[in-house]
N, C-alpha and C positions, 0 to 999 in steps of 0.2 A: 762446275764454274759457269760450263757451257747454259743447263738449265735456267742458272739464278739470271745471266744476262739475258732470256728469252722471256722471263716473268717480269724484267726490268721494262724489258722491250713491249710488251703487252700492256702492261700498267703504263708507261707513255701515251701508248694509242689509246686505252679505254678512259683518259683522266677526261682529255677534251670532248670527246664525244659525250660524256655524260655531262658537260657543262654548257651542249650546244643547243639549249632550247633556245624557242623561233621568241624574239620580245616585241609583242603589242604594248603602243602606249594608248593608255586608254583614259578619255576625259570624263568626269562625273559629277557629282551634285553630292552634300552632305545632306539625305532626307532618309525619312526612315522606309520610304519605299523603294530607295535604291540599295535596299540591304543585299539583295542575292547578286549585285553588279557587284558590289565591292566583296563577296564572299569568292569571285570567280577567281581573285590573284591565291586562295588559300588551296586551290585544288590545280591551280593552271598546270603545276611540273605532271599531274596525271596525262596533260596532253602535250606533254613536251614545248611548253608555253613559258614563258615567265610577263608577265602583266605589270607595268608598269604603272600605276594609277595617277593622274595631277586630278587635284580636286578644283573646283571653279565655284564662283560665287555665284551662278547661275547660266543656265543653259547658251544662251547668247555668246556668252562670254568667252566657249569654247571654238564660236568661230574663226577668228585669229587665228589662234594656234592648228586648228585645220590647215588653215591659207597658208601658215606659215611652215607646213611640214613638220610639225611636234606631233602633231596626235593621228591615228591611225581609227580608231573607235569610239565614239561618242553616247554617252546616255543622256536624253535630254527631252524636255518636252516637244512633243510635236511640232509646236512650233517654231522651236529652233531650228529643224531638219528643214522646214519649208523655208525660214528664212534663209537659211545657208543655199538652199537648191536655186532661190528666186536672187539670190546674188552670184550667180555661176559657179557657186562652191559645188566642185566634184565630189558630191556623196550621195550614197544610195543611203532607204531606212530597208534595215534587213529583218528587225524582229520590232515585236512592242515587247515592254518588259513591267510593267505595271498600268494602272486605269484608276481614276479620281483622284486620289491627293488635294483636294483643293475643298476649301469652305469660306463663307462669309461668316465673318464675327462683329459682332458689337459692343459697344461697352455695357457692360451690364446697369448703369445708374439709365439708361433709355428706354423707351419702349421698343421693342421690336415685332411685327408680325409679320412681314412678308420682304422682300426687296424693296415692296414701293414706300414701305418708312425712310429708304435712303436718301429721298427727296430732302432739298436743304441741306445737306451732309456732307462734312469731308473723309471721304476715301482713302486708304492708304494701300498700293498695291508697287509690285514693281514693275516696272516699264519693260517690255517685249517675249513676257514669259506668261506661261499656260493660266496664270492668276489674275492675269491682266486677260486674257481672251474670254474665258470664263465671266468676269466680271462686265467687260462691257457687252456681251451676252445677254446677260440676264438684266443690263439695263435698258437692253433695246428691246427684248420682250414687257418690260413695265412703260418702254414710251417714256425713259429718262433719259433728257439729255445730258452730255458730260464735257467737263474742259478742267483744265488745269488750274485756269483763271475764275475767280469769282463770277458770278449772275447767269448759268448754267442751274440745272434742278441737282449736278451733283458736281461736288469739285474732288478734283484728284489729286493725290499727293503721290506721287514718284519718288521711291525707300527702296532699299535693299533688303531682300526678306528679311538679316537679320535686324533690321531696325524697326519693323512693322509692329513686333512685339511690344516694346520699349515706348512706340509711339503710342500706342490704342491703351498702354497702360500709364504715360503720362496725360493723357485726355487730348492729347495735338491731334489727334483726329479721333469721329465715329467710330470708324468700322474702319474692318480690314480684308483684303482679300488674299487667303496665307496659303501657305502650306502643310504639308505633315512631317514631322511631330509638333512644329510652332504653334500652328493653331489649337490642337487637343491642349497643350501645356497653357496654353494664355485661357484655356476653359478652365483647367482643373485647378490654377492655379488663383482663377478667382476675377481677372480683371478682364474677362470676355465672355460675352455668349454667343452662341450659336443665332445668326440670322437663318442660314439654310448652306446646304451641300449643293454647289450651283450645277447639278445636271438635267434639270428641265429645258434645256434648250438644243435649238438641233444639234449643238455641241455634245449631247450628253458626256461620259465620265471623258474629261481630258486623259487624254494615251499618253506613257511619255515611252521613249523608242530608240531602240539603239541603230546609230548610223556610223556607216562604215564610209571608208574615202573609195574613191572608183577605183584608186591605185591597186590599192589591197585586195576589194573582191573582183579585181579584172586579173592581175598579176602574181596576186598570192594565194592563189586559192585555195591549196592544201593548208594553209597557216590562217586563213579565213573559215577551213572547213572546221578544223580542228578548235579554233576560240569557238564557233557556234555551238560546238557541241559541247565546250564547258560552261558555257550561258545557259544550254538548257539543262545541264547536269546537276549546276550552281541554283537554278530557279525550281529545278524537278525540289530538289535537298529541302529548300525551302518552304513549299509545298509543303512536303508529306511532314518536315519536322519541323513544326509550329514551335516550340520550345527551344529547338536548338537555333533557330532562328531569330527569336527574340533575343537569347543569352548574347549573340553575336551582333546584332544591332544595337542591345543597351550597351555592352560590355565593351565593345573592339570600337563600334562609331562613334557614339557618343559616350564613352567613359563613363558610363554610369549616372549621367547628367538626365535620365531619360527614365520615369519611373515606370514598374509594370502598367500601372491603369495608363498612364500616357502612350507607352506602348500599344497598348491594345485598342486606344480611342484610336491613336493615328492609321493602325494597318487595318482596323472595319474600317477606315475611309479610304484607303489606300493599296490594294489587291494586287499582288505579285500573279502577274501572268508571261505566256510566250509572247503573244499574239497581237497581229495589228491586221487591220486591212485597208486597203485603195482608198474605199469607199470612205473609212473613217479621217485618212490623211486629207482628201479631197474635200470631204467636210468642212475640216480643220482652215483648209487653205481659203475658200471661198469667203470662211467666216474672218479670216482673219483681212482678207481683202474689202470688204463688208466696211469693217471697224479702221481701215488703214493701218493696221499691227504691222510693223515689217517695211512701208512703204515700197512694195511691191512694185517697180513700175512693169512688170510680166509675171503673174501669179502661175508656179509650175503647176503642171497635169500629173497628179498622183500615179497617173499608169506609168509614168516616164522615170520613175524614182524607184516607187517601192518594190524590190526585189525580194521576196522571200523563198527562194530554190533554198537558199543556204541553210535557213530555220527547218523547211522541211525536212529536208536529209537529214540533218544532225536529229529531230525529232524521230525521224522512223527509225531512224541506226539504233536511239537509244529505247528505241520504245515508249514513246509518249505520245498519249492520244495531242 
């Protein structure tokens, strides 16, 4: 009898301990190159974490959720992190998770040789995202003026990512600046052709970043370190196991709506990574200020909010170069 009571007491103590995983609230987007970030929740228990995922239409939409205290970590293009910091939102950049993932696609019934051919055309683009930044950088390179209103070299039509392909298919715009895998899908389905991959400006390939609240970075150090190890582990798995990564993205994220060819075309243009540099963030900040993206009164300095010590520690402990 005494042995039975002791066993029951041990079970009573053990069960709460088993359920005491630390919760991390993660804001993310639904794009092919976000696959490793989505995969983190599948292995979170390995690091005594529970990742609660919230999916947003675009990166800048996550900022109000951070301000409201609803998000601890977010996956976003670097411009989202810069805009947040410029608005005095207490976040830091702790890693990169993908690069590339942008393409300028035009109607197939038009002739395209370069970005110069966008003159006198209407181009669809999401406001405040990486696609806007790379598009404006390309237009600047070719000395093309732009505005939402007619009268400039290029007329911009701002719309949601989800509406871009439909607008191109319906010939409501002549070209779009789109993410992956949606740009690969436009090409594979025949209603779009590639004009260029917009990486030939000082921006290079746009970087996607993990941003963390200062509250988590400073006050929940142990949780932050375990979260970063989970990120590095998930990313390494995707890089080293491309077939498993494809299966997860196509079946779990996109529920079979992405063909193998579309997946390969998308990920060839949006590679997984762990890294970001202060220099990359500063270049993006300078370009955003130049083109008025984010309407920053005081652009932040990258050295003040790019904090890569958690990443370096996680990579070292998991023996990742």
